[in-house]
VEXMISE-721735 format. One record per residue (C-alpha): residue number from 1; residue in one letter; x negated, y negated, z negated. Coordinates in steps of 0.2 Angstrom, whole numbers, plus 5000, padded with zeros to 4 digits. Example, Ala and Ser with C-alpha at 12.3 -4.5 7.8 and 13.67 -1.06 7.14 Angstrom:
   num   residuo     px     py     pz
     1         A   4938   5022   4961
     2         S   4932   5005   4964
// end
This chain:
   num   residuo     px     py     pz
     1         M   4796   4191   4484
     2         A   4811   4186   4475
     3         D   4826   4178   4484
     4         A   4826   4159   4484
     5         D   4841   4157   4471
     6         D   4836   4172   4457
     7         R   4841   4175   4442
     8         A   4836   4187   4426
     9         E   4842   4192   4412
    10         I   4825   4192   4401
    11         L   4809   4184   4412
    12         I   4794   4190   4402
    13         V   4780   4179   4409
    14         G   4764   4188   4412
    15         G   4762   4208   4416
    16         G   4748   4211   4404
    17         I   4748   4226   4392
    18         I   4758   4216   4380
    19         G   4771   4210   4393
    20         T   4772   4228   4403
    21         S   4772   4235   4385
    22         L   4789   4223   4380
    23         A   4797   4227   4397
    24         W   4797   4245   4394
    25         A   4803   4243   4375
    26         L   4817   4233   4382
    27         A   4822   4241   4395
    28         Q   4822   4260   4381
    29         R   4836   4252   4373
    30         G   4845   4248   4387
    31         A   4840   4228   4394
    32         T   4844   4226   4410
    33         G   4840   4212   4422
    34         V   4822   4210   4413
    35         T   4808   4203   4427
    36         V   4790   4202   4424
    37         V   4781   4188   4436
    38         D   4763   4188   4435
    39         L   4749   4180   4445
    40         D   4738   4198   4443
    41         L   4746   4213   4442
    42         A   4732   4221   4447
    43         G   4722   4218   4429
    44         L   4707   4210   4439
    45         Y   4705   4195   4427
    46         A   4716   4203   4413
    47         S   4708   4203   4395
    48         S   4714   4219   4392
    49         E   4707   4225   4409
    50         L   4689   4219   4403
    51         N   4688   4223   4387
    52         A   4675   4239   4381
    53         G   4692   4252   4376
    54         G   4688   4250   4359
    55         A   4705   4255   4348
    56         R   4705   4252   4330
    57         A   4717   4252   4313
    58         T   4702   4244   4303
    59         W   4709   4230   4299
    60         W   4709   4218   4283
    61         Q   4727   4212   4285
    62         P   4743   4223   4284
    63         V   4753   4218   4297
    64         N   4736   4222   4309
    65         I   4735   4239   4302
    66         D   4752   4244   4302
    67         A   4752   4237   4323
    68         C   4735   4246   4325
    69         R   4740   4260   4317
    70         A   4757   4264   4326
    71         T   4748   4260   4342
    72         L   4735   4272   4340
    73         D   4747   4284   4334
    74         F   4758   4282   4351
    75         F   4739   4285   4361
    76         A   4738   4301   4352
    77         E   4754   4306   4358
    78         H   4746   4304   4374
    79         A   4730   4306   4373
    80         E   4724   4315   4389
    81         E   4735   4302   4402
    82         F   4726   4287   4391
    83         G   4709   4296   4390
    84         F   4711   4292   4370
    85         R   4697   4302   4359
    86         R   4698   4298   4340
    87         R   4679   4299   4339
    88         G   4680   4283   4323
    89         Y   4673   4267   4321
    90         L   4658   4266   4312
    91         W   4653   4249   4303
    92         L   4636   4243   4298
    93         Y   4632   4230   4285
    94         D   4617   4221   4278
    95         D   4628   4207   4270
    96         A   4631   4212   4251
    97         D   4645   4203   4250
    98         L   4656   4207   4266
    99         H   4648   4224   4263
   100         A   4657   4223   4246
   101         Q   4675   4212   4252
   102         A   4676   4231   4266
   103         L   4675   4244   4250
   104         E   4689   4233   4242
   105         K   4699   4233   4257
   106         R   4698   4251   4259
   107         A   4712   4254   4248
   108         L   4722   4244   4257
   109         Q   4718   4255   4272
   110         N   4718   4272   4264
   111         A   4736   4267   4257
   112         R   4741   4267   4275
   113         G   4733   4283   4279
   114         L   4717   4277   4288
   115         G   4705   4288   4279
   116         V   4691   4275   4276
   117         E   4676   4284   4271
   118         A   4660   4273   4262
   119         L   4642   4279   4267
   120         R   4630   4276   4258
   121         V   4613   4271   4269
   122         A   4606   4288   4268
   123         E   4621   4297   4272
   124         V   4621   4286   4289
   125         A   4605   4292   4295
   126         D   4611   4310   4291
   127         R   4628   4308   4302
   128         F   4621   4298   4314
   129         P   4604   4302   4318
   130         L   4604   4288   4333
   131         L   4602   4275   4320
   132         D   4584   4279   4317
   133         R   4575   4260   4315
   134         A   4578   4247   4300
   135         L   4587   4256   4291
   136         D   4582   4248   4276
   137         E   4592   4233   4279
   138         L   4607   4238   4277
   139         V   4615   4240   4261
   140         G   4629   4251   4268
   141         A   4644   4259   4280
   142         T   4659   4262   4283
   143         F   4668   4275   4294
   144         S   4684   4276   4301
   145         P   4689   4292   4310
   146         L   4706   4289   4315
   147         D   4699   4273   4327
   148         G   4691   4278   4343
   149         L   4691   4272   4361
   150         V   4705   4273   4375
   151         N   4705   4269   4392
   152         P   4717   4251   4394
   153         N   4718   4252   4412
   154         A   4729   4270   4410
   155         V   4739   4263   4395
   156         R   4744   4249   4406
   157         A   4751   4258   4421
   158         W   4760   4269   4412
   159         F   4769   4255   4400
   160         R   4772   4248   4420
   161         R   4777   4264   4425
   162         E   4789   4270   4414
   163         A   4797   4252   4415
   164         E   4801   4252   4432
   165         A   4808   4269   4431
   166         R   4820   4260   4420
   167         G   4825   4247   4432
   168         V   4810   4235   4426
   169         R   4807   4221   4441
   170         F   4789   4216   4443
   171         L   4783   4203   4454
   172         N   4764   4200   4459
   173         R   4756   4186   4466
   174         H   4769   4174   4457
   175         Y   4764   4161   4446
   176         V   4774   4148   4434
   177         T   4772   4131   4442
   178         G   4788   4122   4432
   179         V   4800   4123   4417
   180         E   4819   4118   4418
   181         T   4826   4114   4399
   182         R   4842   4109   4395
   183         R   4849   4106   4377
   184         V   4864   4116   4368
   185         A   4872   4116   4351
   186         G   4864   4126   4338
   187         A   4869   4130   4319
   188         G   4856   4117   4312
   189         G   4859   4103   4325
   190         S   4854   4104   4343
   191         L   4841   4117   4351
   192         R   4831   4118   4367
   193         R   4837   4131   4378
   194         V   4821   4138   4396
   195         S   4836   4137   4410
   196         A   4825   4143   4422
   197         L   4807   4142   4427
   198         D   4799   4137   4444
   199         V   4789   4150   4454
   200         V   4779   4152   4467
   201         E   4772   4165   4477
   202         V   4754   4166   4484
   203         E   4749   4170   4501
   204         R   4739   4187   4502
   205         R   4725   4191   4515
   206         G   4714   4202   4511
   207         V   4707   4212   4494
   208         L   4690   4201   4491
   209         E   4699   4182   4498
   210         D   4713   4185   4486
   211         A   4703   4191   4471
   212         E   4694   4176   4473
   213         R   4710   4165   4476
   214         V   4716   4173   4459
   215         R   4701   4168   4452
   216         E   4703   4151   4457
   217         I   4720   4149   4453
   218         L   4718   4155   4435
   219         V   4702   4142   4428
   220         S   4710   4130   4440
   221         H   4729   4131   4435
   222         R   4735   4125   4450
   223         V   4741   4133   4469
   224         R   4734   4122   4482
   225         A   4750   4120   4497
   226         A   4738   4131   4509
   227         D   4740   4146   4497
   228         Q   4758   4146   4494
   229         R   4771   4156   4504
   230         G   4785   4151   4495
   231         E   4794   4144   4480
   232         V   4809   4152   4472
   233         R   4821   4145   4456
   234         I   4824   4159   4443
   235         A   4838   4156   4431
   236         C   4835   4165   4413
   237         E   4844   4170   4397
   238         V   4829   4174   4388
   239         V   4808   4169   4391
   240         V   4794   4178   4383
   241         N   4776   4171   4386
   242         C   4766   4185   4384
   243         L   4752   4176   4395
   244         G   4739   4180   4385
   245         A   4721   4168   4386
   246         W   4733   4158   4397
   247         S   4750   4156   4387
   248         P   4744   4138   4382
   249         I   4744   4131   4398
   250         F   4763   4140   4400
   251         S   4767   4131   4383
   252         A   4762   4116   4388
   253         K   4773   4118   4405
   254         V   4788   4120   4391
   255         G   4783   4107   4381
   256         V   4776   4116   4365
   257         T   4758   4116   4360
   258         D   4749   4133   4357
   259         V   4734   4132   4344
   260         T   4726   4148   4354
   261         E   4709   4145   4364
   262         P   4701   4156   4377
   263         V   4683   4160   4375
   264         R   4672   4171   4384
   265         R   4665   4188   4379
   266         Q   4654   4196   4390
   267         I   4649   4216   4390
   268         C   4637   4228   4399
   269         L   4635   4244   4404
   270         V   4617   4252   4398
   271         D   4608   4267   4405
   272         V   4600   4277   4393
   273         H   4588   4292   4399
   274         G   4592   4307   4391
   275         S   4573   4310   4388
   276         D   4571   4295   4377
   277         L   4584   4303   4363
   278         A   4579   4307   4347
   279         P   4581   4325   4343
   280         G   4599   4329   4339
   281         V   4608   4312   4346
   282         H   4622   4318   4358
   283         L   4628   4302   4365
   284         D   4646   4308   4370
   285         A   4652   4313   4353
   286         L   4650   4296   4347
   287         G   4663   4281   4345
   288         M   4662   4263   4343
   289         I   4647   4259   4333
   290         V   4648   4239   4323
   291         D   4630   4237   4321
   292         A   4627   4222   4306
   293         S   4621   4211   4320
   294         D   4638   4209   4327
   295         L   4632   4220   4341
   296         Y   4644   4234   4347
   297         F   4642   4248   4357
   298         H   4650   4266   4363
   299         P   4648   4279   4376
   300         E   4656   4275   4391
   301         G   4653   4291   4405
   302         S   4635   4294   4409
   303         H   4629   4276   4403
   304         V   4633   4266   4385
   305         L   4645   4251   4384
   306         A   4638   4236   4377
   307         G   4644   4220   4371
   308         Y   4639   4205   4357
   309         S   4649   4189   4354
   310         I   4638   4175   4355
   311         P   4641   4164   4342
   312         D   4642   4147   4349
   313         E   4651   4152   4365
   314         G   4660   4136   4369
   315         T   4680   4139   4373
   316         G   4687   4137   4394
   317         F   4693   4150   4405
   318         D   4674   4156   4413
   319         F   4673   4173   4422
   320         D   4654   4171   4425
   321         Y   4642   4185   4418
   322         D   4627   4180   4411
   323         G   4617   4194   4422
   324         E   4599   4202   4417
   325         P   4596   4189   4405
   326         F   4614   4193   4392
   327         F   4607   4210   4392
   328         E   4588   4204   4388
   329         T   4591   4192   4376
   330         H   4607   4201   4366
   331         I   4610   4217   4370
   332         W   4592   4226   4371
   333         P   4583   4218   4356
   334         R   4598   4224   4344
   335         L   4601   4240   4353
   336         A   4580   4243   4350
   337         H   4578   4237   4335
   338         R   4594   4250   4328
   339         S   4588   4266   4337
   340         S   4572   4271   4344
   341         S   4584   4282   4357
   342         F   4586   4260   4366
   343         E   4568   4256   4369
   344         R   4566   4260   4387
   345         C   4585   4257   4392
   346         G   4591   4246   4406
   347         H   4604   4235   4410
   348         V   4616   4243   4425
   349         R   4628   4228   4428
   350         G   4642   4219   4416
   351         W   4656   4206   4417
   352         S   4665   4194   4407
   353         G   4685   4193   4401
   354         L   4695   4180   4388
   355         Y   4699   4182   4373
   356         E   4713   4172   4367
   357         V   4707   4166   4349
   358         T   4717   4158   4335
   359         P   4712   4148   4318
   360         D   4716   4165   4309
   361         R   4710   4177   4324
   362         S   4728   4185   4324
   363         G   4740   4187   4336
   364         I   4758   4173   4339
   365         A   4775   4184   4339
   366         G   4792   4181   4336
   367         A   4805   4165   4341
   368         V   4797   4147   4346
   369         P   4805   4137   4336
   370         G   4815   4122   4342
   371         F   4821   4134   4354
   372         A   4837   4145   4358
   373         N   4831   4159   4368
   374         F   4810   4155   4370
   375         F   4800   4172   4363
   376         E   4782   4171   4362
   377         A   4772   4189   4360
   378         H   4750   4184   4363
   379         A   4734   4178   4357
   380         F   4732   4193   4350
   381         T   4712   4189   4347
   382         G   4705   4203   4356
   383         R   4719   4216   4349
   384         G   4730   4218   4361
   385         V   4728   4235   4367
   386         M   4725   4241   4351
   387         Q   4742   4234   4346
   388         S   4751   4235   4363
   389         Y   4765   4247   4358
   390         A   4769   4242   4341
   391         V   4769   4223   4347
   392         G   4780   4228   4363
   393         Q   4793   4236   4352
   394         A   4793   4224   4339
   395         M   4796   4211   4349
   396         A   4810   4221   4360
   397         E   4820   4223   4342
   398         R   4817   4205   4339
   399         I   4827   4198   4354
   400         D   4841   4212   4356
   401         T   4846   4211   4339
   402         G   4839   4194   4332
   403         R   4828   4203   4318
   404         F   4811   4213   4316
   405         G   4814   4230   4310
   406         A   4803   4244   4304
   407         I   4788   4236   4315
   408         D   4788   4216   4305
   409         L   4778   4206   4315
   410         A   4786   4190   4304
   411         P   4768   4186   4297
   412         L   4762   4182   4314
   413         D   4773   4168   4317
   414         R   4766   4150   4325
   415         A   4774   4142   4310
   416         R   4758   4149   4299
   417         F   4748   4138   4306
   418         A   4754   4122   4296
   419         H   4753   4131   4279
   420         P   4734   4139   4278
   421         E   4739   4150   4265
   422         R   4750   4158   4275
   423         W   4737   4163   4287
   424         V   4734   4179   4293
   425         T   4715   4179   4291
   426         E   4704   4194   4298
   427         A   4685   4195   4296
   428         L   4681   4210   4306
   429         H   4681   4203   4322
   430         I   4667   4207   4336
// end
């Protein structure tokens, strides 16, 4: 536990993959007194731990392409440790207009070195024998060879280990309950300054009980008195909101309104019998396949990992998994519709996590207007893992020098939402 009268030079709220990447990047630049506080450093309910493990730079906006490309190159440098495999992303299209837009965006993507290929339907059948049904519905496809699959847990663990080796302090089972701000003079008038955070440490009683307690706090946003081990006020020079789906909760405590919304996403493991695979099909050689129905799947050990975003899913902090009905209603019909190899596949298990969704489906990064020392990096809308390295490096430079450098995240500032023409809208969102 932190001391009753504590202090941090830079206080990062949120120890998910973005917060740990930033902590490491700051320490790389020589920052001292960096502290990360989080209720769930084990990542039991972290969005980055519960996602499908896809990593791609195939986006439609330059800032997202560049941030993802830099991160994927970093993954490639640590490929064995991160379980990074450049198996590619295959996108199938049955909408002629969307397909035309995807082909148009290839110029932007390939100018940045992605090497995205345009495939005719006949080429899809030849190169991907797994896909042997209803191909006449398709109008084309794209294949992104530099994209792939990664182990998010391994990446986050690496960031944390390297950060701790450079002196970063991580406080687990700590939950921010209050914020103290003060007025200070600024160049254009007075500004608010976050001077301290009130933080409660949560009691630990056992693995299963702790997991349930963490979940309760994450969905109710309160810590019962009986679960509080102690409370501390941590004074700080800089505060960074890296809380992902919970960023609006912390922002509200500071008095800032967020435009982000938490939305549940479900994925499941699918059992596929080797005897059911069509001739020439080798699942372990595949990367991510995104079907025209918005189903996405890839090999995961001896199984297939598949997900689907229910269009009318409501917002909220919900970790319930719908179980077999989710598989039977949304996964199996789409798998079997596109591939005979999945005709007899079965449900193994599944889980749910949270996307933090913005109006334009791009993240928020930079300084919070009206504050002298409050920064944010969150709401990457399912893109946190694949932008983690770049965001950490860019935000560390912004905090250290007052400006972005080679990785320019300026388009992701929160002020853009007041001006729709500045939105960084992404369409290839699953």
